[in-house]
N, C-alpha and C positions, 0 to 999 in steps of 0.2 A: 494788863493781863500778864500772868506769869509766862515765862519763856516756854515752858513745856506745853502749855495750852496753845500758845501761838504756833509752835512747831506742828502740833496736831492739826490745827485748823489749816495751815498752809499745805500739809500733806493731804488732807481731805480735798482741798480745793484743786490740787494737782491731779489727784485721782479722778475728780469729777471732770476736769478738762480732758483727760484721756477717755473717760467714759463717753463724754459728749462727742468727741471725735469719732469714736467707734460707732456711736448711734448714727452720726451723719453718714458714715460709710455704708451702714446697713439700711439707711433711709428710714430710721425709726425716730420717734419723738423722744428726746431725753427728758428725764425728770428734772425739775428745778434743783438748784444747788441746795436749798434748804431741805427739800425732801431727801436728797441724796445724803446729806449730813445726818438727818434723823435715821435713815436706813442703816448707815454705818454704825451709829450709836446703838441702835436696837440689836444689830448683829453682834457687836462687841459685848453687849450686856449678856447675851445668851451664851457667848463663848466661854469655855472652861467652867461651866456650871456643873456641880456634882449632882447627879440625879438623886432624887429622894429614894431612900431605901424603904421597902415595904416588907413587913413580915419579919420572921425570926431569921437571924443570921444562919447561913448554911454551915453545916459541919465540915463540908469539903474545903472551906476557906482556911480553916485552922489545921495546920500541920505541926505536930510536935517536933521538937528538935531531934535530929537523927543522932543516936548514940553509936559510936564505933563498936564493933563486936569486941568482947573481952579477950578473944583469942589473939587479937592484934597487939595487946599490951604485953610486952616481954619484959621480964625483970632481969636486970644485969646482975650476974653473979660472978664469983671467982672462977677463973679458968683453970 
């Protein structure tokens, strides 16, 4: 197993141990490690997903570049 995958699995196992301890304190039945692992995977799969865009793009999103007023442009001339 690659090192990165091993580190992820150890991290999930550590998180499960903390979760299991908290469930014991709350007197709740913890889910098995395999289900916890699948739950983490499903949550990570949903994270940072770009929502599907429906319909035409809004004209409010496009803002043309702002041009400075021409009165601010001064030409240097002889004094």
